N, C-alpha and C positions, 0 to 999 in steps of 0.2 A: 688468627691463623691457627689451625689445629697443631698442637705441639707433637702429636703422634706421627705427623708426616715428616718430622725431622727438620733440622736447620737448613738442609739443602733446599727443601721446598720453600721455606721462608725467604731465602736469598733469591731464589728464582722469581719470586713474586714481587720483590721490591720495585723493579722497573715497571711492572704492570700497574702496581698501585700508584706510583708517581704519574704515569701516563693517564690513568683514569682520573686522578685528581685534577690534572691540568685540563682534561676534557670537560669535566663538570664545573670547573671554576676558572674559566679563561681570564687571563690577565693577572692571575695570582702567582706569586713565586713560592715554590715548595722546596723544602730542604729535607735532608735525611739526618737524623740524630742517632748516634750510636755510642756504645761504650767502647773504650779503648781496646778492650779484649776482643771485640768483633772486627776491629780495623785490620788485624793480621790476615783475616780470611777474605777481605774485600776483593783482592784481585781474582779470587776464585769464583766470585759470584757470577751468575749468568748476567750478561750485559753490563758488567762492571764498568767497562769503558764508556757506555752510554750514561750511566749514573754519574761517574766522575767527571764526565765532560759537560754535563748539562744541569747538575744540581749541586748546590752548596752542601757540604757534609760537615757536620759539627760533631766533634769527638769529645765525649765526656771522660775525664780520667777515671781509671779503675785502680784498685789496689791489686797489683800484679804480683805473682809469686817471685819473679826474678826481674832484674833490670833488663835482661835480654828479651823479655816478652814485650817490652815497649817498642812500638813501631811508629815511625813518622814517615809521611809522604811529602814529596816536594810539590804535589799537585796544588794548583791555585785554588781548587775547590774544597780542599780539606783544611779545616780550622780546628786546632786543639783548643778546647775551652779551659780557661784558668778558673777552676772551681774546686771547692773542697771535695775530697773523696768521701763518698758516702758508703757505708757498709751494707747497703741494701740495693738489690738489683731487681729488674722486672722478672727475672727467673725466680728469685726468692719470693716475690709477691705472688706469682702464679702458683708456685708450689704450696705456699701457705694457705691460699684460698682453697685450692683443691683438697688440702688436708683438713679443711674445716676450721682453720685457725682465724682468730680475729685480728685482722691487720688494719682495721679502720683507723686506729690512732696514728698509723704510719703514713697515711695518705691525706692529701687535701680532700675536704669533704665532697667537693664536686666530682673528683675522680672516684672516690669510694661510691658515691651515689650512682654514678654511671655504671661502674662495674657491677654493683648490686642489682640495679634495674635491668641490665642486659643479661644478667645471670652468667657472667663471664668466668671462665677458668674453673668451673665446677664439674 
């Protein structure tokens, strides 16, 4: 998704992407994976109720500035993952690639190969 369109555009498209995947791959279960920092805005997403009611959501911990930034939902579909906090985010990866930095050592080879082959984030 083009970053220039803004996060609002990204959030509006999530439900469409999930529906498209279900249509193309019937019988498969799809889930949404997001950083804890994005969980706060989830209720503001277009069709958030559809996403939360129909798809598992896995929330990866983030290093947040304050404890009050942490959000938890009682929804059955939201699962907080117990994982180490990594100091790298998808935003950081996109910015580094756009800036011409070598981030290949930070990613699994298959991921880097795909990003490079598809000429993503440049």
